[in-house]
C-alpha positions as CSV (number, residue, x, y, z in Angstrom):
1,M,-21.1,17.7,-7.6
2,N,-22.4,17.0,-11.1
3,A,-23.2,20.7,-11.6
4,A,-19.8,21.8,-10.3
5,L,-18.0,19.4,-12.7
6,A,-20.3,20.3,-15.6
7,S,-19.7,24.1,-15.1
8,A,-15.9,23.8,-14.8
9,P,-13.9,25.3,-17.7
10,K,-11.5,22.4,-17.6
11,T,-12.0,18.8,-16.4
12,I,-9.8,15.8,-15.8
13,S,-10.9,12.2,-15.8
14,A,-8.6,9.3,-15.0
15,T,-8.7,5.6,-13.9
16,Y,-5.9,4.4,-11.5
17,E,-5.1,0.7,-11.0
18,Q,-3.1,-1.2,-8.4
19,P,-2.5,-5.0,-8.5
20,Y,-2.8,-7.6,-5.9
21,V,0.4,-7.7,-3.9
22,R,1.9,-10.1,-1.4
23,H,2.8,-9.4,2.2
24,A,5.8,-11.6,1.2
25,P,7.9,-11.9,4.4
26,I,11.4,-13.1,3.7
27,G,10.9,-15.8,6.4
28,P,7.7,-17.9,5.7
29,F,5.2,-18.9,8.4
30,V,6.1,-21.6,11.0
31,A,3.9,-22.8,13.9
32,V,3.8,-25.6,16.5
33,A,0.6,-26.9,18.0
34,D,-0.1,-29.3,20.8
35,V,-3.7,-30.5,20.9
36,R,-4.2,-32.9,23.9
37,S,-6.9,-35.4,24.7
38,D,-8.3,-33.3,27.5
39,G,-9.2,-30.6,24.9
40,S,-6.5,-28.2,25.8
41,V,-4.6,-26.5,22.9
42,T,-1.3,-24.7,22.9
43,V,0.0,-22.9,19.8
44,W,3.4,-21.4,19.4
45,T,3.3,-18.7,16.7
46,H,4.7,-15.4,15.4
47,S,1.2,-14.2,14.4
48,A,0.6,-10.4,14.7
49,Q,-2.8,-11.0,16.3
50,S,-2.7,-13.6,19.1
51,Q,-6.2,-12.8,20.4
52,G,-7.9,-13.3,17.0
53,L,-5.8,-16.4,16.3
54,R,-6.9,-17.9,19.6
55,A,-10.6,-17.4,18.7
56,R,-10.0,-18.9,15.2
57,I,-8.2,-22.0,16.4
58,A,-11.0,-22.6,18.9
59,N,-13.6,-22.2,16.1
60,T,-11.7,-24.6,13.8
61,L,-11.4,-27.3,16.5
62,S,-14.9,-26.7,17.8
63,T,-13.7,-26.0,21.3
64,S,-13.9,-23.1,23.7
65,V,-11.5,-20.1,23.6
66,E,-10.6,-20.8,27.2
67,K,-9.0,-24.1,26.3
68,V,-6.7,-22.4,23.7
69,V,-3.3,-20.9,24.7
70,V,-1.3,-18.9,22.2
71,R,2.4,-18.3,22.9
72,W,4.1,-15.7,20.8
73,L,7.7,-16.0,19.6
74,E,10.0,-13.8,17.6
75,H,10.1,-14.5,13.9
76,A,9.5,-12.8,10.5
77,G,7.1,-9.9,10.5
78,Q,3.8,-10.1,8.6
79,Y,3.0,-6.5,7.6
80,G,-0.6,-6.8,8.8
81,R,-1.5,-10.0,7.1
82,T,-2.5,-11.8,10.3
83,T,-5.1,-9.0,11.2
84,L,-8.1,-10.6,12.8
85,G,-6.1,-13.8,13.5
86,G,-6.0,-15.3,10.0
87,D,-3.4,-16.7,7.6
88,G,-0.5,-18.7,8.8
89,A,0.6,-22.3,9.5
90,E,-1.1,-22.3,12.9
91,S,-4.4,-24.0,11.8
92,D,-2.4,-26.5,9.7
93,A,-0.4,-27.5,12.8
94,A,-3.5,-27.6,15.1
95,I,-5.5,-29.8,12.7
96,L,-2.6,-32.3,12.3
97,S,-1.9,-32.3,16.0
98,Q,-5.6,-33.1,16.7
99,L,-5.5,-36.0,14.2
100,T,-2.2,-37.5,15.4
101,G,-2.5,-36.7,19.1
102,K,1.0,-35.4,19.2
103,P,2.7,-32.0,18.9
104,V,3.1,-31.0,15.3
105,R,5.4,-28.4,13.7
106,V,4.4,-26.9,10.3
107,Q,6.6,-24.6,8.3
108,W,5.6,-23.3,4.9
109,T,8.0,-23.2,2.1
110,L,8.6,-19.9,0.2
111,Q,6.6,-21.4,-2.7
112,E,3.7,-22.3,-0.5
113,D,3.7,-18.9,1.1
114,L,3.7,-17.0,-2.3
115,A,1.1,-19.3,-3.7
116,W,-1.3,-19.7,-0.8
117,S,-1.0,-16.8,1.6
118,S,-3.5,-14.0,1.7
119,V,-2.9,-10.9,-0.5
120,S,-3.4,-7.2,-0.3
121,P,-6.2,-6.7,-2.8
122,G,-6.0,-4.8,-6.1
123,W,-7.9,-1.6,-6.6
124,V,-9.5,0.4,-9.4
125,S,-10.2,4.1,-8.8
126,D,-12.2,6.4,-11.1
127,I,-11.6,10.0,-10.4
128,Q,-12.7,13.3,-11.9
129,A,-11.8,16.9,-11.2
130,G,-12.9,20.3,-12.3
131,L,-10.6,23.4,-12.5
132,D,-11.7,27.0,-12.7
133,A,-10.3,29.6,-15.1
134,N,-7.4,30.3,-12.8
135,G,-6.3,26.7,-12.6
136,R,-7.8,26.0,-9.1
137,L,-9.5,22.8,-8.3
138,I,-13.2,23.4,-7.6
139,A,-14.5,19.8,-7.5
140,V,-13.2,16.3,-7.0
141,H,-15.3,13.1,-7.4
142,S,-13.7,9.7,-6.7
143,A,-15.1,6.2,-6.8
144,F,-12.9,3.4,-5.3
145,Y,-13.5,-0.3,-6.2
146,S,-11.8,-3.0,-4.2
147,P,-12.2,-6.7,-3.4
148,H,-12.6,-7.9,0.2
149,M,-9.6,-7.1,2.4
150,F,-10.7,-8.5,5.8
151,D,-10.8,-12.2,5.0
152,P,-8.9,-14.0,7.8
153,R,-10.1,-17.6,7.1
154,P,-7.1,-19.8,8.1
155,L,-5.8,-21.7,5.1
156,G,-5.6,-25.1,6.8
157,S,-9.2,-24.8,8.0
158,L,-10.4,-23.8,4.6
159,L,-8.7,-26.6,2.7
160,A,-9.7,-29.2,5.3
161,G,-13.3,-28.2,5.2
162,M,-13.3,-27.3,8.9
163,P,-15.1,-24.4,10.5
164,C,-13.8,-21.0,9.4
165,S,-15.7,-17.7,8.9
166,T,-15.1,-14.3,7.5
167,S,-16.9,-10.9,7.3
168,K,-18.8,-9.7,4.3
169,P,-17.0,-7.4,1.8
170,G,-17.3,-3.8,2.6
171,G,-15.9,-0.6,1.2
172,W,-14.9,2.5,3.2
173,I,-13.4,5.9,2.8
174,A,-10.0,6.0,4.6
175,T,-8.9,9.4,3.3
176,E,-8.1,12.2,5.7
177,W,-8.9,15.1,3.4
178,P,-6.0,17.6,3.2
179,Y,-7.3,20.1,0.6
180,D,-9.9,22.1,2.4
181,K,-10.0,24.9,-0.2
182,I,-11.6,22.6,-2.8
183,Q,-15.3,23.5,-2.6
184,N,-16.9,20.3,-3.8
185,R,-15.8,16.8,-2.8
186,L,-17.5,13.4,-3.2
187,E,-15.7,10.1,-2.4
188,Q,-17.5,6.8,-2.8
189,A,-16.3,3.3,-2.0
190,Y,-17.5,0.0,-3.5
191,A,-16.6,-3.6,-2.5
192,M,-16.8,-7.1,-3.9
193,P,-15.6,-10.6,-3.1
194,N,-12.1,-11.6,-4.0
195,L,-11.5,-13.6,-7.2
196,G,-12.6,-17.2,-6.7
197,A,-13.7,-16.6,-3.1
198,E,-16.7,-19.0,-3.5
199,S,-14.6,-21.9,-4.8
200,A,-13.8,-24.9,-2.7
201,S,-10.2,-23.8,-2.3
202,G,-11.2,-20.3,-1.2
203,G,-9.7,-18.4,-4.1
204,L,-7.7,-15.3,-3.2
205,R,-8.1,-14.1,0.4
206,G,-7.6,-10.5,1.1
207,N,-5.8,-9.1,4.1
208,I,-4.8,-5.6,4.9
209,M,-1.3,-4.2,4.7
210,R,0.3,-1.1,6.2
211,T,-1.9,2.0,5.7
212,P,-4.9,-0.1,4.7
213,G,-7.4,1.5,2.3
214,Q,-5.9,4.9,2.6
215,R,-2.7,4.0,0.8
216,Q,-4.7,2.8,-2.2
217,Q,-7.1,5.7,-2.2
218,N,-4.2,8.1,-1.8
219,F,-2.5,6.7,-4.9
220,A,-5.4,7.9,-7.0
221,L,-6.0,11.2,-5.2
222,E,-2.4,12.3,-5.3
223,G,-2.1,11.1,-8.8
224,L,-5.0,13.3,-9.7
225,I,-3.5,16.3,-7.8
226,N,-0.3,15.9,-9.8
227,E,-2.2,15.7,-13.1
228,A,-4.2,18.8,-12.2
229,A,-1.0,20.7,-11.3
230,A,0.4,19.8,-14.7
231,S,-2.8,20.8,-16.4
232,A,-2.7,24.2,-14.7
233,N,1.0,24.6,-15.6
234,A,1.7,24.9,-11.9
235,D,4.5,23.7,-9.6
236,A,3.2,20.6,-7.9
237,I,4.2,21.7,-4.3
238,Q,2.8,25.2,-4.7
239,F,-0.4,23.8,-6.2
240,R,-0.9,21.8,-3.0
241,I,-0.2,24.8,-0.8
242,N,-2.7,26.8,-2.9
243,H,-5.5,24.3,-2.0
244,T,-5.0,24.0,1.8
245,T,-5.2,26.2,4.9
246,D,-3.5,23.6,7.1
247,Q,-0.3,25.2,8.3
248,R,1.2,21.9,9.5
249,L,0.9,20.5,5.9
250,I,2.3,23.7,4.4
251,D,5.3,23.7,6.8
252,V,6.2,20.0,6.2
253,L,5.8,20.5,2.4
254,N,8.2,23.5,2.5
255,A,10.7,21.8,4.9
256,T,10.8,18.6,2.7
257,A,11.1,20.6,-0.5
258,K,14.1,22.5,1.0
259,A,15.8,19.3,2.0
260,A,15.3,17.8,-1.4
261,A,16.5,20.9,-3.2
262,W,13.2,21.0,-5.0
263,E,13.2,23.2,-8.2
264,A,9.9,25.0,-8.4
265,R,8.5,24.6,-11.9
266,P,5.7,22.8,-13.7
267,S,5.9,19.2,-14.9
268,P,6.9,17.7,-17.3
269,R,10.5,19.1,-17.2
270,A,12.0,20.8,-20.2
271,G,13.7,18.0,-22.2
272,A,11.3,15.3,-21.1
273,R,11.4,12.5,-23.7
274,R,10.1,9.0,-24.3
275,I,12.8,7.7,-26.6
276,G,16.6,7.2,-26.5
277,T,19.2,5.1,-24.7
278,A,20.4,7.8,-22.4
279,P,18.6,8.2,-19.0
280,V,16.2,11.0,-18.5
281,T,15.5,12.3,-15.0
282,G,12.5,13.6,-13.2
283,R,11.1,14.4,-9.7
284,G,7.6,14.1,-8.2
285,V,5.8,14.7,-4.9
286,C,3.1,13.2,-2.8
287,I,1.5,13.9,0.6
288,I,-0.8,12.0,2.9
289,V,-2.4,12.9,6.3
290,R,-3.0,10.0,8.6
291,Q,-3.7,9.8,12.4
292,N,-2.4,13.3,13.3
293,A,0.7,12.9,11.1
294,Y,1.5,14.8,8.0
295,W,3.8,13.1,5.4
296,V,5.5,14.3,2.3
297,G,7.5,12.2,-0.2
298,I,9.7,13.5,-3.0
299,A,11.1,11.0,-5.5
300,E,13.8,11.5,-8.0
301,V,14.0,8.9,-10.8
302,A,16.0,8.0,-13.8
303,V,14.3,6.4,-16.8
304,I,15.9,4.7,-19.8
305,P,13.3,4.9,-22.5
306,A,14.8,2.3,-24.8
307,T,14.6,-0.4,-22.1
308,G,11.8,0.8,-19.9
309,A,14.0,0.7,-16.8
310,V,13.0,3.0,-14.0
311,Q,15.2,3.6,-11.0
312,V,14.6,5.8,-8.0
313,T,17.9,7.5,-7.4
314,K,16.9,9.6,-4.3
315,F,13.9,9.8,-2.0
316,T,13.2,12.5,0.6
317,I,10.6,11.9,3.2
318,G,9.3,14.4,5.7
319,V,6.9,14.0,8.6
320,D,5.2,16.1,11.3
321,C,3.7,13.5,13.6
322,G,3.3,15.7,16.6
323,K,5.6,15.2,19.6
324,I,8.5,13.0,18.7
325,I,9.9,10.9,21.6
326,N,12.4,8.6,19.8
327,P,13.7,10.2,16.6
328,R,16.0,7.3,15.8
329,Q,13.2,4.8,15.8
330,L,11.1,7.2,13.8
331,D,14.0,7.4,11.3
332,R,13.9,3.6,10.9
333,C,10.2,3.5,10.4
334,M,10.3,6.2,7.8
335,K,13.1,4.6,5.8
336,S,11.6,1.1,6.0
337,G,8.3,2.5,4.9
338,V,10.0,4.1,1.9
339,V,11.6,0.8,0.9
340,M,8.2,-1.0,1.2
341,G,6.4,1.7,-0.9
342,L,9.1,1.8,-3.6
343,S,9.1,-2.0,-3.9
344,E,5.3,-1.8,-4.6
345,A,5.7,1.1,-7.0
346,L,8.4,-0.6,-9.1
347,K,8.2,-4.4,-8.7
348,E,5.4,-6.1,-6.9
349,E,2.4,-7.8,-8.5
350,V,0.7,-11.2,-7.9
351,M,0.3,-13.0,-11.2
352,F,-2.4,-15.7,-11.7
353,D,-4.3,-17.5,-14.4
354,K,-7.8,-19.0,-14.1
355,R,-6.6,-21.8,-11.8
356,N,-3.4,-20.8,-9.9
357,V,-1.1,-18.1,-8.7
358,T,1.8,-18.3,-11.1
359,N,4.7,-16.4,-9.5
360,T,5.9,-18.3,-6.5
361,N,9.5,-17.4,-6.1
362,W,11.6,-14.3,-5.8
363,S,12.6,-14.5,-9.5
364,S,9.0,-14.1,-10.6
365,Y,7.5,-12.2,-7.6
366,K,10.0,-9.4,-7.5
367,I,10.8,-7.1,-4.6
368,L,13.2,-4.2,-4.3
369,T,16.8,-5.3,-3.8
370,M,19.4,-3.6,-1.7
371,A,21.2,-2.5,-4.9
372,E,18.0,-0.8,-6.1
373,T,17.3,1.0,-2.8
374,P,18.0,4.8,-3.3
375,D,19.6,7.3,-1.0
376,I,16.8,8.2,1.5
377,K,16.8,11.5,3.3
378,V,14.6,12.1,6.3
379,V,13.0,15.3,7.6
380,Q,11.3,15.3,11.0
381,I,9.3,18.1,12.5
382,S,8.5,17.7,16.2
383,R,5.6,19.7,17.6
384,D,5.2,19.4,21.4
385,D,1.8,21.1,21.3
386,K,0.2,18.8,18.8
387,G,0.0,15.6,20.8
388,F,1.1,12.2,19.4
389,G,0.5,11.1,15.8
390,G,1.1,8.0,13.8
391,G,4.9,7.8,13.2
392,S,5.0,4.6,11.2
393,E,2.0,3.8,9.1
394,A,1.7,6.0,5.9
395,A,5.5,6.1,5.2
396,N,4.8,3.3,2.6
397,A,2.0,5.3,1.0
398,V,4.0,8.3,-0.2
399,G,6.2,6.3,-2.5
400,P,4.0,5.2,-5.4
401,P,2.4,8.5,-6.2
402,A,5.7,10.4,-5.9
403,V,7.4,7.9,-8.3
404,T,4.6,8.0,-10.9
405,A,4.8,11.8,-10.7
406,A,8.5,11.7,-11.2
407,F,8.1,9.4,-14.2
408,F,5.7,11.9,-15.8
409,D,8.2,14.7,-15.1
410,A,10.9,12.7,-16.9
411,T,8.9,11.4,-19.9
412,G,5.7,13.5,-20.2
413,V,3.6,10.3,-20.0
414,H,1.1,9.7,-17.1
415,A,1.5,6.3,-15.4
416,R,-1.8,5.5,-13.8
417,R,-0.9,1.9,-12.8
418,I,1.8,0.3,-10.8
419,P,4.2,-1.4,-10.8
420,L,6.4,0.5,-13.2
421,N,8.1,-2.6,-14.6
422,S,9.9,-2.5,-17.9
423,A,7.1,-4.2,-19.9
424,Y,4.4,-1.7,-18.7
425,V,6.7,1.3,-19.1
426,M,7.6,0.3,-22.7
427,T,3.8,0.1,-23.4
428,L,3.3,3.6,-22.0
429,L,6.2,5.1,-23.9
430,K,5.2,3.5,-27.2
431,G,1.6,4.5,-26.7
């Protein structure tokens, strides 16, 4: 790898950053627990992982799993944050019920949820690439650094000093590599504890979100591909096609580009600018391959340089996930994934000082609003001969890289961090 990079006529080096983000359900956690004198425990919950929760409640109360019954009820979704059974009001209710000998209902407020719930950890990615004299990528070396994202210690147990356990931090490569024509590839992953994890209050606890690991790694990888295409003065879609032999990927790229009326040309666009009060527009693309599904996202944005405002005006998302049984449900999953990804790309970031999380309401922890949601166009390719693929996860991962690519197309400035809020954008455009 080192030799390939050293011998490349042109190299690119970049660092990509993503902040901590909340799972942030609109409806905070609520749970009811009934701990009886005979040692039996019943918990009513909307946890996404009843089996794991059952084991954790048993561990907290020092009883056997067989004595714990978890009953699931419909409520706000949690976007993966209860993976392995952690993070909700369930342990709070169970501890209080054990103390009082009566059934107890606990409902977190919005402020408690945004201050104390677990987070999807921030990432830093260092990535290098080498291009040959013809503008083809010949080597890619990436190093991903992330805090622990499998820390399901229940908050009530943690704060009460009662039994709760977690796994050790560990990094892994989640990428399903789509560019088989690149001759040299090395991906490395490094892990560390979350901020304040050794403190009495537990610090920040990491929990996965949709498309875990791969969504963060794909942000850096696809950002680099877009930068390499620009460096080679190549169209970003054709550049991707030139680096793969996977016909399914090529087909969904072409179909999505056609639906989006993609103009084949290099980025940035003619007329790209970083000053002025009039909006300047751009478009960008991203792909991801996950669980026998091929995804393409194409974002169109409008940027007002004078204010730093970025708005996604249109988003086209395409997928080949094998045999499609329910296209209407797939349509819903694709559109909701786009909204989730764009909210992360434009708005979401957990803010904190040395003691506390500091943004604990919707005015300070911002999410995409209905008025800011763009027109979303969906492209579906059904392949009866390719089995079944993942038709939901990964839709949220194509938004951020496509948006940052569109921002570059509009302004000629690379954005290697999200969210693209006005303050960050103004710093980029002035820099």
